[in-house]
N, C-alpha and C positions, 0 to 999 in steps of 0.2 A: 607552929611548925613548919619547917619546911623542908624540902624535895631533899632525896640522900645526894643529889647531884649540888646543889646548892651550898649542900655544907661540907661539902669531901668527900664524901664519906666513901670507903672504900667497899660497901657494896652499891655504891653508885655505877661499879663493873660486873659489868656481866660475870666475868672470867671468875671473876672473887664469889660470884653467888654460887657456879658448879663447881669450883674448887672445892666451896662448903659442905655443899651437898654431896659431894663425890668422898670426901674425910669424913661425914658424921657417916655415910653406909656404912665405908669399912673399915670404921671403929663397930660400928655393931652387926656386924657381920649380915648386913640387908643384903640382899640379892636385889640385882640390876633389874630395872619395870625391864627390858629386854627378856631376861630371861624369866621373870613371873610371864612374858606375851609367848615367848615359846612351851612352858609348861602348857598355855591356855590354848595352845594350836593356832596362837592368829600372828601369829611371826614369819613376817616382817608384818610391818604395819600398813599398811593399803590404803586409799582412799578405798569409795562406793560412789566417789564420783563428787564433780564441788558441784554444790547445790546454791552454797551462801557465799558470797564476797563481803568478808567484814574487813571493814576500811578504816585505821587508826587513822582521825585527819590532823591530828596534832597529841600535843602533852600538854598544852595552856589548859589550864583548868583555875575555877573561882574555890578549890574547894583542896587542902590538902590531908585525903583522910590515913589514917592509922597504917589501916590496912592493906594499901593501894597497890596493886602489883603495876600500875604501869611511873610510878613517882614522879606522878602529876603534878600540876601544882599553880601557883604562881608565878613563879618564875622558872616554869619553865618557857622555852621558845621553840620549839619545833611547830613546824605547823603544816603541812599539806598546800603545796601550790595547785593553782586553777589550773594547770598544764595536766600534773598529777592524777586530778578529780577527772580530765578529761578520758583519760588512759584507762581512768575507772568503767566510765561510764562505756570505753567503749570496749571490754573484757565483760561487763552488768549487759550489754544486746548480744550478748554471745547463746544461742539455744540451748534449754537446761542449767541456764544460771537466773536461777528465780527470785532470787532476795538482795538486797543489800540490806545490812549492818552497818550502821555508822554509830561507830563510837571515840572515846580520847583517851584522855584529858574531859572539856567538858566541850564535845564538838561540836556547838553552838556558838563557840567564841572563834570561830574559823573563820576568817571574811567573806569568804566565801560556802558556806554552810549552805546561806537559801539558795541560791543558785546550783548548785551539789544537787541541794532535795528535790527541785524543780524541776531539773535536767533528768532525774530517776525517774521522776515523774511519768512523764512523758513517754519513758519504755514500758512502762503498765508492770513494772513488778512492785513484788513485797518491799515496804521501804519501812524499816525498825531503828528506833536511837535511840544511844543509851545514855538518858537522860538524868543530871546527879538532884532534879528537883528545885532544886535554889537557881539555877542559873535563869528560872521562870521571871525569878524574885530579885535581878541582879541589876535593874535599872533601867530605864528608857527605850536600850536599846534590846531588851530580849522580852518585854511585860505581852510584845504581841504572838510571843510564839506559840502559845494553844492553839491560836486562833490558826496558827499555819499550819502545825501538824496536820490539826484539826481536813484543814481546803488539803492538803495532799494524802490523807488517809492512813498518813503515819502511825506505826505501832510504834505506841513509848515506853520501854522499857527502862523504871525509875528501881533505886537503890533504899530501901527501907529496909536498915537491918534490923529494927523490929518496932515493934509498936507501942514501947513506952521510951517517955525523954531519956531518961538517963542511960539505956544502955546504944543509945541511935548518938548521942551529942559524943559519948564515951566514942565513939569508936568514926566519928567523921568531925565531931566539931564542936563546941560552943553551940547552941541553938540554932542547928541544925537543923531537929528535930519541927522544932512549930515552923520551922518557915517551908519546911518538908510538907508540914498539912496542908498551908495554905495554898501551895502550888498543887496540890493533890484534890484540893477542894475544886482553884480554879480549870482543873480539867476534866474534873465531875460535873461541872457547868455546862461546859459541852455537850458532852457526853461519855467522854471516854470513861470508858467501866465500867457503863449501867448498858443492863443487860436490854439487847437489839435496839442498839444506837450502829454498830458496826465500826467501834471505836474505840479499839483496845488496847487501855493498860495494864501494863502487867508488874507484879514489884521483884525486887531482888532482898535475899537474904541471906547474909554472910554473918556466921556463927560472929561474937567481938574477940570470942577468947582461943586457942588452941584443941578445938574439939570440933567434930564430926556434926555435921545439921541433925535434928531429926528426921522423921518420918515427914516428907514434903505436903502429903496431904494434912493431915494433924494440923503443920506450922500453915497452911493455909488458914482452915477454917477457925487456927487459933484467931490466925492478921482477922478475915474478913468480920471475926465476929465483934472482935475490938474498935476497929478502924472504925463502924458505922455506926455498933453502940453510944460510943465516945465522943467518936469525932464526924459523924456522919457522912464518913468517907467509905466509898465504893471500888474495887480494882476488880481483873477479870482474875489472874492468873498466879501463883508466886513460884516463884524461882528458889530451891533451895542450892545458893553457891560452898565449896569446899573451898577454903582458905587457901592459894597456891606459899607454897616454903619459898618462896621468894623475894628479891623488893622491902618494901616498906615492914610486909605481913615480916619476913624474915628476921629482920630487923628486929623486929617488938617479941621473935621466939627467944633468939641468941642474949637479949638482955632481959630476958626473964627468966634462963636458963631449960627452957621449953624445947627443944629444935630437937633430940634425942629424941624424947618420949613421941613428939610428935611424928614424924617421922618413923617411927617404931609402928606408930597409931595406925598412918594410912597402908603400910606394907601389910600389915595383919588382917585392915580389913579390905585387901584387895579382892578386887568384885569379877569374875570371866566376863558375865555376862554384861556389866559394864564396859565392858572393854570393846567389845565388839560395835558400839554405838557412839564412842571419842566425837567430839565437838570436828576434832581437826580428818575424819574421813566425806566428813559432805562440806567441810569447809573451808575458805583457801584465806589465808590471812594477809591485810596490805600494810605496811606501815608506813609513816607521815612520806617518805621520801620513795616509794612507788616501792618497793623494796618483800619479796615476797617471803612470807612464814606459814607452817603447817597450821598453824594457833598463835589467837593472840598473848598466851604463856610463851612460844619459841621466840615473836620476838621482841619480848621483851628480856630475852638472856641474849635476845643475838643469832641464835639460829636460824639462819637462811637457811629456806629449799636447797635442798641435793639436786641435780639434776643442769642442765643444760640454760632452763628457764628461771631467768632469777630475778625478774621486775614486772609489775604488775602491763608496760608495754608491749613485753614479749609475750605476753598473755594465747595461751593454745591449751585446750579442756581437756582434750586427748592426750596431750603428753602427762599435764599434771595431774589427769585423772588414772595412773600408773605411774605416777613416785614410788619411795619409797618414805612415811611416814619420821623425821630425825625424834626421836627420843633421850628420855635424861631422869634421874629419879624426882622428879615436878610432878613425872607426868601422874605421876600415884594419886596425886590427888583428884584427875578425873575420873578415877575408878574405883575411890574410897569409898564403901557401904554401898549407897540406891549410886552412888556414879553425880559425875556433877559437870556440865558446860552451859556456857550461857544462855541454851534455855532450860535448866534446871538439872534436876536426876533424872536419870536414862534408863536406870533400870530398875 
């Protein structure tokens, strides 16, 4: 599979994706997300404060997963420059900003990735890396990454759609499960995921199809039991994420004629308690070119934050803390059921 952009798909356009979500919602007479928030007394939605800087350092990836909301892949060339990374570090040094969450693509493929982690580590902030696991086995250039992560006490967050090969490979590609297990064993050997080591390894679960994730605690117990018994793999926590109806997952919904049912499912499962804790309230998303967004999903839909600050070079925490968050129908994905964020369920 190639990216939507490389295939010349209409869905490579964020405007087309938003148009589809608007048209389907209108056809089904679904309320806008803003209307739902008004009913819950949460509109306009505003930040609780920028605690986390989530930085997308590029869309280049060694995988092309069917559900990817970034439309990342080996054919993408968007890469964050060292200059923009430096601007992110200046923002990260701001009092009250506690965490750097590095994502991609495969962020490790950015040529300045290690420098970025080293400089962030000097600031004494928490560092998280969204790692697809298979990158750790992608050749000599990456084989020592587990040791690099451990040296800088980087929290590793890795996607593993299921604890069985068939379902994982169906979503992420042939052979991904076996390579992921090998990578997890390498991390375990260094202490990652082992109680008392101080090295945190969390897994991310995404449903393979057009349905909501089950209970996060139950899924975590199942994952821990199966991975330990069958493969000798351990980890700390499991994050259950809802698939957003955008990009390549939107393509899958349209191909399987599931878009109507899926949007209705998300709207019906709206949970006001989850809406109070959505990640856009404490996280600021930085695009590979330095543009600012309320969240990673808004970034992929090119929904830049509103106001006089638009780039990380202009970072001002007090101004950004008081902004109004941009909303659209995809936001239902974060507030359905137990809710969903980059840290898993939120309600």
